C-alpha positions in Angstrom: 0.1 0.0 0.1 1.3 3.7 -0.8 -0.3 6.4 1.0 0.6 10.1 0.9 -1.1 13.4 1.7 -0.7 14.8 -1.6 -2.9 11.9 -3.1 -5.3 11.9 -0.4 -6.8 15.4 -0.7 -7.6 14.8 -4.5 -8.9 11.4 -3.6 -11.2 12.9 -1.3 -12.4 15.5 -3.9 -13.1 12.8 -6.5 -15.2 10.7 -4.2 -17.1 13.4 -2.3 -20.2 12.8 -4.1 -20.2 9.0 -3.2 -19.3 9.9 0.4 -22.3 12.3 0.8 -24.6 9.5 -0.1 -22.7 7.0 2.2 -22.8 9.0 5.2 -26.3 9.4 5.6 -27.4 5.9 4.1 -29.0 3.8 6.8 -28.4 6.4 9.7 -31.3 7.7 12.0 -30.7 11.3 13.4 -30.4 11.2 17.3 -30.8 14.5 19.2 -28.4 15.1 21.8 -29.2 14.4 25.4 -32.0 16.7 27.0 -32.5 17.9 30.6 -34.4 16.1 33.2 -38.0 15.2 32.0 -40.9 13.3 32.9 -41.1 9.7 31.6 -44.6 8.6 30.3 -46.0 5.4 28.9 -45.6 4.8 25.2 -47.0 2.1 23.0 -47.3 -1.4 24.6 -49.5 -3.5 26.9 -49.9 -3.1 30.6 -51.5 -4.9 33.8 -55.0 -3.6 32.8 -54.4 -5.4 29.5 -52.8 -8.8 30.6 -54.3 -9.5 34.1 -51.5 -8.0 36.2 -48.7 -9.3 34.8 -46.9 -6.0 34.3 -45.9 -3.5 31.6 -44.1 -4.2 28.3 -43.1 -1.7 25.4 -41.9 1.7 25.4 -41.8 4.8 27.7 -41.5 8.2 26.4 -38.8 10.9 27.5 -38.7 14.2 25.8 -40.8 13.1 22.7 -38.4 10.0 22.3 -39.4 6.4 22.7 -36.8 4.8 25.3 -36.9 1.2 27.0 -36.4 -0.4 30.3 -32.8 -1.9 30.9 -33.8 -3.7 34.4 -36.9 -5.9 34.1 -36.7 -6.8 37.9 -37.3 -3.2 39.0 -40.5 -0.8 38.9 -41.6 0.9 35.9 -39.4 4.3 35.4 -42.5 6.7 35.7 -42.1 10.3 36.7 -39.1 12.4 36.6 -36.0 11.1 35.0 -32.3 12.6 34.8 -30.1 12.1 31.9 -26.9 10.1 32.7 -25.2 10.7 29.1 -24.0 8.2 26.7 -22.1 5.1 27.8 -22.0 1.4 28.2 -24.2 -0.8 30.3 -22.9 -3.6 32.6 -20.9 -6.2 30.9 -22.5 -5.6 27.6 -20.2 -5.5 24.6 -19.7 -2.6 22.2 -21.4 -4.7 19.5 -24.6 -5.3 21.6 -24.7 -1.8 22.8 -24.6 -0.8 19.0 -27.4 -3.4 18.0 -29.7 -2.0 20.9 -29.1 1.6 19.6 -29.9 0.6 16.2 -33.0 -1.1 17.3 -34.2 1.6 19.6 -33.6 4.3 16.9 -35.3 2.5 14.0 -38.1 -0.1 14.7 -38.1 1.3 18.5 -39.9 4.6 17.4 -42.7 3.1 15.8 -46.3 3.5 17.4 -47.3 -0.1 17.0 -47.4 -1.8 20.4 -46.2 -5.0 18.6 -43.0 -3.1 17.4 -42.4 -1.7 20.7 -42.8 -4.9 22.8 -40.4 -6.8 20.4 -37.8 -4.0 20.8 -38.2 -4.0 24.5 -37.5 -7.9 24.6 -34.6 -7.3 22.3 -32.9 -4.8 24.2 -33.5 -6.9 27.6 -31.9 -9.9 25.8 -28.9 -8.1 24.8 -28.2 -5.8 27.7 -29.8 -7.7 30.7 -29.6 -11.3 29.7 -29.3 -12.8 33.3 -32.5 -11.1 34.5 -34.2 -11.7 31.2 -34.0 -15.5 31.4 -34.4 -15.7 35.4 -37.8 -17.4 35.4 -37.1 -20.7 34.6 -38.2 -20.6 31.0 -36.8 -18.7 28.2 -37.3 -14.8 28.3 -39.0 -14.6 25.2 -41.8 -17.1 26.2 -42.2 -15.4 29.7 -42.6 -11.7 28.3 -44.7 -12.7 25.4 -47.3 -13.9 27.8 -47.7 -10.1 28.7 -49.3 -9.6 25.1 -52.9 -10.7 25.9 -53.9 -11.3 22.3 -52.6 -14.8 20.8 -52.5 -13.2 17.3 -50.7 -10.0 18.6 -48.3 -12.4 20.6 -47.4 -14.4 17.5 -46.6 -11.3 15.5 -44.6 -9.8 18.3 -42.5 -12.8 18.3 -42.0 -12.8 14.5 -40.8 -9.2 14.8 -38.4 -10.2 17.5 -36.9 -12.8 15.3 -36.5 -10.1 12.4 -35.1 -7.9 14.9 -32.2 -10.4 15.8 -31.7 -11.2 12.0 -31.0 -7.7 11.1 -28.9 -7.0 14.1 -26.6 -9.8 13.3 -24.9 -7.4 10.8 -24.7 -4.3 13.1 -21.1 -3.9 14.8 -19.9 -0.9 16.8 -18.0 1.7 15.0 -14.7 2.6 16.9 -11.4 3.8 16.3 -10.0 6.5 14.1 -10.4 4.8 10.7 -7.7 2.6 9.1 -7.3 0.1 6.2 -5.2 -1.0 3.2 -5.9 -0.8 -0.6 -3.6 -3.1 -2.8 -3.7 -3.8 -6.5 -2.7 -7.3 -7.8 -1.5 -7.9 -11.6 -2.7 -11.2 -13.1 0.3 -13.4 -13.7 -0.6 -14.0 -17.3 -2.6 -11.0 -18.6 -1.1 -7.7 -17.7 -4.3 -6.1 -18.4 -6.2 -7.9 -15.6 -5.8 -7.5 -11.9 -7.9 -6.6 -8.9 -8.1 -4.0 -6.0 -8.0 -5.8 -2.6 -9.9 -3.9 0.5 -8.3 -5.3 3.7 -7.5 -4.7 7.5 -10.7 -2.0 7.7 -11.1 -0.5 11.2 -13.9 -0.3 11.9 -14.8 -3.3 10.0 -18.3 -2.0 9.1 -16.8 1.0 7.3 -17.7 1.3 3.5 -16.3 3.5 0.9 -16.0 4.8 -2.7 -12.9 4.3 -5.0 -11.7 5.8 -8.0 -9.1 4.4 -10.3 -6.3 5.7 -12.6 -5.5 3.8 -15.8 -8.1 1.2 -15.2 -11.8 0.5 -14.9 -13.7 -1.7 -12.6 -15.2 -4.6 -14.5 -18.4 -4.5 -12.2 -19.1 -0.8 -13.3 -17.3 -0.5 -16.6 -16.1 2.8 -15.0 -13.2 4.1 -12.9 -15.2 4.4 -9.8 -17.5 2.1 -7.5 -19.3 2.8 -4.4 -20.3 0.7 -1.4 -17.0 -1.1 -0.9 -16.5 -3.0 2.3 -13.8 -5.0 4.1 -12.4 -8.0 2.4 -13.5 -6.8 -1.0 -11.8 -8.2 -4.1 -12.8 -6.1 -7.1 -11.7 -7.2 -10.6 -10.3 -4.5 -12.7 -9.1 -4.0 -16.5 -6.2 -1.8 -17.0 -6.2 0.9 -19.7 -2.7 2.1 -20.8 -2.0 5.6 -21.2 -1.6 6.7 -24.8 1.5 5.2 -26.5 3.6 2.2 -25.4 5.2 3.9 -22.3 5.2 1.8 -19.1 2.5 2.8 -16.7 0.9 1.7 -13.1 -2.7 1.5 -12.0 -3.5 3.5 -8.9 -6.7 3.6 -6.7 -7.9 6.3 -4.1 -10.6 5.8 -1.6 -12.8 7.5 1.0 -14.3 5.4 3.8 -16.9 6.2 6.3 -18.2 4.1 9.3 -21.9 4.1 8.6 -23.2 2.5 11.9 -23.5 3.0 15.7 -21.1 3.8 18.3 -20.9 1.2 21.2 -23.2 3.1 23.7 -26.4 4.0 24.6 -28.3 7.0 25.9 -29.1 6.3 29.7 -31.9 7.9 31.9 -32.2 7.3 35.8 -35.5 7.4 37.8 -35.1 6.9 41.4 -36.1 3.5 42.8 -37.0 2.4 39.2 -35.6 0.9 36.1 -33.0 2.7 34.0 -34.1 3.8 30.8 -32.0 3.4 27.5 -32.2 5.6 24.4 -30.1 5.2 21.2 -26.6 5.9 21.1 -25.0 8.1 18.5 -24.5 7.3 15.0 -20.7 7.2 13.8 -19.5 10.0 11.6 -16.1 8.6 11.0 -14.5 9.2 7.6 -11.0 8.5 6.5 -9.1 8.2 3.1 -7.0 5.2 1.8 -5.1 4.7 -1.5 -2.8 2.0 -3.3 -1.1 1.4 -6.4 0.6 -1.2 -8.4 4.0 -2.3 -7.0 5.8 -2.5 -10.4 5.2 -1.3 -14.0 2.6 -3.2 -16.1 4.2 -4.7 -19.3 3.5 -2.8 -22.5 5.1 -5.8 -24.7 3.0 -5.9 -27.9 3.5 -9.3 -29.9 0.9 -9.9 -32.3 0.9 -13.4 -34.1 -1.4 -15.1 -36.5 -2.8 -18.4 -37.2 -4.5 -19.7 -40.1 -6.7 -22.5 -41.3 -7.5 -23.6 -44.9 -11.4 -23.6 -45.2 -11.4 -26.4 -47.8 -8.9 -29.4 -47.6 -9.8 -30.0 -51.1 -10.0 -27.5 -54.1 -11.2 -28.2 -57.4 -9.1 -27.1 -60.4 -9.5 -23.3 -61.2 -10.8 -22.9 -57.5 -8.8 -20.3 -55.2 -7.3 -21.2 -51.7 -9.5 -19.8 -48.9 -7.8 -19.3 -45.6 -9.1 -18.0 -42.3 -6.9 -16.1 -40.2 -7.0 -15.4 -36.5 -4.8 -13.0 -34.6 -3.7 -13.1 -30.9 -0.8 -12.1 -28.7 2.1 -14.0 -27.7 3.3 -14.2 -24.2 6.7 -12.7 -23.2 9.5 -14.7 -21.6 7.7 -14.8 -18.3 4.5 -16.1 -19.8 2.7 -12.7 -19.3 0.4 -11.7 -22.3 -0.5 -8.2 -22.8 -3.8 -7.0 -24.4 -4.2 -5.7 -28.0 -3.5 -1.9 -28.0 -6.7 0.2 -28.8 -7.3 3.7 -29.9 -10.3 5.9 -30.2 -11.0 4.0 -33.7 -10.8 0.3 -32.2 -8.1 -1.9 -32.0 -4.6 -1.1 -33.6 -4.4 -2.4 -37.3 -2.0 -5.3 -38.0 -1.1 -6.6 -41.5 -0.2 -10.2 -42.1 1.4 -11.1 -45.5 0.8 -14.6 -46.6 2.5 -17.1 -49.4 0.9 -19.9 -51.0 3.4 -22.7 -51.9 2.8 -25.5 -54.4 2.0 -27.8 -56.0 3.6 -30.5 -54.3 3.4 -34.2 -55.1 3.1 -35.2 -51.4 1.7 -33.2 -48.6 4.4 -30.9 -47.3 6.2 -32.0 -43.9 6.2 -29.5 -41.3 9.3 -27.3 -41.3 10.2 -23.8 -40.0 10.5 -22.4 -43.3 9.9 -23.5 -46.9 12.4 -26.0 -48.8 14.8 -24.2 -51.2 13.1 -24.0 -54.6 9.6 -24.4 -53.0 7.1 -23.1 -56.0 5.2 -20.1 -55.1 1.7 -20.3 -56.4 0.0 -17.2 -54.9 -0.1 -14.7 -52.2 -2.6 -12.7 -50.1 -2.5 -9.8 -47.3 -4.8 -9.3 -44.5 -5.1 -6.2 -42.2 -7.3 -6.3 -39.0 -10.1 -4.2 -38.6 -11.5 -2.0 -35.5 -12.4 -5.6 -34.1 -8.7 -6.5 -33.9 -8.3 -10.1 -32.7 -12.0 -10.2 -31.7 -12.9 -11.2 -35.5 -11.9 -14.0 -37.8 -10.6 -12.7 -41.3 -11.1 -14.7 -44.4 -9.3 -14.3 -47.7 -8.9 -16.0 -51.0 -5.5 -16.4 -52.9 -5.0 -13.8 -55.6 -4.5 -16.6 -58.2 -6.6 -19.6 -59.1 -5.2 -23.0 -58.6 -5.1 -24.9 -61.8 -2.3 -27.8 -61.4 -2.9 -30.7 -59.1 -1.1 -31.2 -56.1 -0.8 -30.1 -52.4 -0.6 -26.4 -51.4 0.3 -24.9 -48.1 0.0 -21.3 -46.8 2.5 -19.4 -44.5 1.9 -16.1 -42.9 4.2 -13.5 -41.2 4.0 -10.2 -39.4 6.7 -7.7 -39.9 7.4 -4.5 -38.1 8.3 -3.0 -41.4 5.1 -3.8 -43.4 2.8 -2.5 -40.6 0.6 0.8 -40.8 2.6 3.9 -39.4 0.2 4.1 -36.4 1.0 0.7 -35.2 4.8 0.5 -35.5 5.9 2.4 -32.3 4.1 -0.2 -30.3 6.0 -3.1 -31.8 9.3 -4.3 -30.5 12.2 -2.9 -32.8 12.7 -5.3 -35.6 9.8 -7.5 -34.6 8.9 -10.4 -36.9 6.6 -13.4 -36.6 6.3 -16.3 -38.9 4.2 -19.4 -38.6 5.5 -22.7 -39.6 5.6 -24.1 -43.2 3.7 -27.3 -44.1 1.2 -27.3 -41.1 -1.7 -29.9 -42.0 -4.5 -27.3 -41.1 -3.0 -24.5 -43.5 -2.7 -27.2 -46.4 -5.2 -28.3 -49.2 -5.1 -30.5 -52.3 -6.0 -29.9 -55.9 -6.8 -33.4 -56.9 -5.4 -34.9 -60.1 -7.0 -36.4 -63.2 -5.6 -39.5 -64.5 -5.4 -40.4 -68.1 -6.6 -44.0 -69.1 -6.7 -45.9 -72.1 -8.0 -49.5 -72.7 -7.6 -52.1 -75.3 -8.7 -55.7 -76.0 -6.0 -58.1 -77.4 -8.3 -58.9 -80.4 -11.4 -57.2 -82.3 -13.3 -60.4 -82.7 -14.1 -63.6 -80.7 -16.7 -66.4 -80.7 -19.2 -67.1 -78.1 -17.8 -68.5 -75.0 -14.3 -67.0 -75.4 -12.7 -65.5 -72.5 -11.1 -62.0 -73.2 -8.9 -59.9 -71.1 -8.8 -56.0 -71.0 -5.8 -54.2 -70.7 -5.9 -50.7 -68.8 -3.3 -48.2 -69.0 -3.4 -45.5 -66.5 -1.1 -42.3 -66.3 -1.0 -38.8 -65.1 -2.6 -36.2 -67.5 -0.2 -33.4 -66.0 2.3 -33.5 -63.3 3.6 -36.1 -61.0 1.5 -38.9 -59.5 0.6 -37.9 -56.1 2.4 -39.5 -53.3 1.1 -40.4 -49.7 2.7 -39.2 -46.4 5.2 -42.3 -46.7 6.4 -41.0 -50.1 4.5 -44.0 -51.9 2.2 -43.5 -54.8 -1.3 -43.1 -53.7 -3.8 -45.8 -54.9 -6.4 -44.9 -57.6 -9.2 -47.4 -58.1 -10.9 -48.0 -61.6 -14.1 -49.3 -62.4 -14.9 -51.2 -65.6 -18.4 -52.0 -66.9 -18.9 -54.5 -69.9 -21.9 -54.4 -72.0 -23.3 -55.9 -75.1 -25.4 -54.4 -77.7 -26.8 -56.0 -81.0 -25.6 -53.2 -83.4 -22.3 -51.7 -84.1 -21.4 -49.4 -81.4 -21.2 -45.6 -81.9 -18.9 -43.6 -79.7 -20.6 -41.6 -77.0 -20.4 -40.4 -73.5 -22.8 -43.1 -72.1 -24.0 -46.7 -73.1 -27.1 -46.6 -75.3 -30.4 -47.4 -73.6 -30.5 -51.1 -74.9 -27.0 -52.0 -73.7 -26.8 -55.1 -71.4 -24.3 -55.1 -68.8 -22.9 -58.5 -68.2 -19.8 -57.8 -66.1 -18.4 -55.1 -63.5 -14.7 -55.3 -62.6 -12.5 -53.2 -60.2 -8.7 -52.6 -60.4 -6.7 -50.9 -58.0 -3.7 -49.0 -59.5 -0.8 -48.4 -57.3 0.9 -46.2 -59.6 1.1 -45.5 -63.3 1.3 -48.5 -65.6 -0.9 -51.1 -67.4 -3.0 -53.4 -65.5 -4.9 -56.7 -66.8 -8.8 -56.9 -65.8 -10.3 -60.4 -65.1 -11.4 -62.3 -68.0 -14.9 -61.8 -69.4 -16.7 -64.6 -71.2 -18.3 -63.8 -74.4 -21.9 -64.6 -74.3 -23.8 -66.8 -76.8 -25.2 -65.3 -80.1 -23.7 -62.4 -82.1 -23.0 -58.7 -81.2 -20.5 -56.5 -79.9 -19.0 -56.4 -76.3 -18.1 -52.9 -75.3 -15.6 -52.1 -72.2 -15.8 -48.7 -70.4 -13.7 -47.8 -67.6 -14.0 -44.9 -65.0 -11.5 -43.5 -62.3 -13.3 -43.4 -59.1 -13.1 -40.4 -56.6 -10.5 -40.6 -54.2 -8.5 -38.4 -51.7 -6.4 -37.1 -54.3 -8.2 -38.0 -57.5 -10.8 -36.4 -59.5 -13.4 -39.0 -60.8 -13.6 -39.2 -64.7 -14.6 -41.8 -67.3 -13.8 -42.6 -70.8 -16.1 -42.8 -73.7 -18.4 -45.7 -74.3 -17.5 -47.4 -77.7 -14.0 -46.0 -77.9 -11.6 -47.8 -80.5 -9.7 -50.7 -78.9 -12.4 -51.2 -76.3 -14.7 -53.1 -78.6 -15.0 -57.1 -79.5 -17.1 -58.3 -82.3 -18.5 -61.6 -81.7 -20.6 -64.5 -83.5 -20.9 -68.2 -83.7 -18.2 -70.1 -85.8 -19.1 -71.0 -89.3 -19.7 -75.0 -90.2 -16.9 -76.6 -92.3 -17.7 -77.4 -96.2 -19.5 -80.7 -96.9 -17.7 -83.6 -98.7 -18.5 -84.3 -102.7 -21.2 -86.9 -103.1 -20.8 -90.1 -105.5 -22.9 -90.7 -108.6 -25.4 -93.5 -108.6 -24.4 -96.8 -109.9 -27.5 -99.1 -109.8 -25.7 -101.5 -107.4 -27.0 -102.5 -104.1 -25.5 -101.3 -100.8 -23.7 -104.4 -100.0 -21.4 -103.9 -102.9 -20.6 -100.2 -101.7 -19.7 -101.7 -98.5 -17.1 -103.8 -99.8 -15.6 -100.7 -101.4 -15.7 -99.5 -104.8 -12.7 -99.3 -107.3 -9.4 -101.1 -107.0 -7.3 -102.2 -103.9 -3.7 -102.7 -104.3 -1.7 -105.0 -102.4 1.9 -105.9 -102.4 3.0 -109.4 -101.6 6.4 -110.5 -100.8 7.6 -111.1 -104.3 6.9 -107.5 -105.2 4.2 -108.6 -107.7 1.5 -106.2 -107.7 -1.7 -107.7 -107.6 -5.1 -106.0 -108.9 -8.1 -106.9 -107.1 -11.5 -106.3 -108.0 -14.4 -105.9 -106.0 -18.0 -106.9 -107.1 -19.0 -108.6 -110.5 -16.8 -108.1 -113.5 -18.3 -105.9 -116.0 -17.8 -106.8 -119.5 -15.9 -104.2 -121.4 -17.8 -102.0 -123.9 -17.2 -102.8 -127.5 -16.2 -99.7 -129.5 -18.5 -99.2 -132.4 -17.3 -98.7 -135.9 -18.6 -97.4 -138.9 -17.9 -98.2 -142.0 
């Protein structure tokens, strides 16, 4: 705590208005003691009401209601003399203050139920032994002095309310003391608290005014009604410019309560009467401040996130940027500086690298020769770090592959109004190849297929050969550097008319087989054999690349050359020549017709004839 006379005077001036209200809040004016006067009966119930039990309630002296202190003595009627302000027996200052509070407030009511409730409350505080000397609780004994049961119950309820309210009343004593201290949040230099401690008297309350900060509860530099033990959150507001500063607080406190005393009136051979004591008018100042300068370090950083992990060719890289502050070496974080127009503007410059065959590995900076695809610049607005910023790359992305963004903040590229707040030569750059800042433009493979022969017969098994390559650029690689798999789907259809090349099969095409191939890189892959159906027609193959993590879906044309096999049944062989009719029976034919040759051991050629020997025709001659 830091307190000085030079600070107390302006502090009192700044909180004068708050103190004016504080000093009168909850206090009841009490007139000074008067000369001797006659005591009379006030509101209550007497012997004529309760069958001779006695009187309970208030007496009146000098126009004010006062109360008995000694229940075992006679009623103090007649001339009374003032004894001044002071204590009573062994009663504590707090009990004396509670009795004063009750007499000065509820005790001035004209309602007899209020008067009796105050009477019993004062006896229980200041004469507890005599009050409980009847073998039963004093409340029960003296409540019987109230004749009507309904009034009795209401009186006891009001007595309970007095005890509940009096629990917070404490005697005001001393000249006024205490401490105001300010804490600084260990992480956020803008945050902290004002702590009120060691207040004497403990019941004092006050008003506080801050310099270079506001109270979170009010949003302003002032707050009232502050009591002992208060811990008040504050938010620092640095002065203009990045100069070091401290938060300070000034306060003025007043003990709004009652002194530990009562006003006493004496009546010969009767009870002493009690009036309320004097209200406290104690006022005292307190002050405090930070015990060190608050950090003015301003280290803005930026993080980014690609809004799309997959971008179609021709699209732009969309990035979401968020700004925040980096902690200092001790882990403390300042807040974003503000001007009348809002948060100080900060500019982030971003570069988009790619395309890469594989997702780039995280690194502090791009590898040598990394291709630069595009760039973009973002400057924060009045909302500063409280807003998200979305920006697209300046150029569209046409080449397939992975792209990654990297952003930086350089002191030299900042608006003129911002540069003085940054550390000299300040530069921040996020890492290269962060997964959240990367996106993929999928590649489009080129495929071609070919049957080994253009014709076939039903029942034949034909095998299609599928060749896949990259239309442009390298084949994409996975995180381990291996070619990413590409899945192809082939559909085999049959038509009865010669196929005409088209984007889709005709309506009448009959699908007879569906196959899939997983290509682990560029090359030629053989499909499963397809059996040619019966009949005649044309078998047509059509292959599609299925969509994958790094692949765009596509299909070749139906009926493209090389993807067609014409099929029909095989033709029957030609029939053998038929023999002319001879007129012989079948048995002769069965033995064979013509001549048979045989070779015997001597080498003589024998001529064998089958069937009857025919006489040779004689040649006709003419003469």
